[in-house]
N, C-alpha and C positions, 0 to 999 in steps of 0.2 A: 384837470381838477375840477369837478361839477360844481360848484357852492351857489348858493341861493342866497342872497346876498339880501332879499325883499321878505326872507320869511322868519315872519315874527311870532310865529305859534310859543314859543319859552318866554316869549315875553306878557304875550294872551293868559299863559297861565300863569306869571307868575304876579302881573297882577291881581288874579283873584288869591292868590294863595295869601298871600298876609298884607299891613298897611304899610302906605309911602307916602314917602315925604310929596309936594307938590311935583317939586324939580324931577322926584326919580318917574312920577307916573310922565311928566312930558315928554321927559329922554328915551323913555320905554314905549312911550306913543308913535312920537313924531323923531326920532334915532337923533344921529346925534349932530351936531356945528363945530366940535372943536377935536383935539389935542381932548383938555379936560373930558368933556362928554367920553368915547373915548374910553378914558380910561376906567371914568366911572361906570359905564356899563361892562364892561370886562371885570368890577368889581360886584356889579347885579347879578352878571353870569356865575360868576361865581356861590354868591350867594345860593341864588337857585339851584345849582347844582348838587348845594350841604343837604336843602332843604325836600330835594327829590325823593332822595338818596336815601335821608329818614323817613320819607311818607314809601318809601319802596318795602325800610326795616319791618319800619308798622304792620305790613296791611299782611 
């Protein structure tokens, strides 16, 4: 299985999609530091997926 652990393309795109709290910006740019951060990043990824799907429907 080939995964790109340093691929942050979705994080950069998500930062431009909407306003984020300071804590979320830090998490998206600096990465996870613990279990709670990993959980929050997963939540943000799901939100990104929903927004991306909505944008694609509009186009």
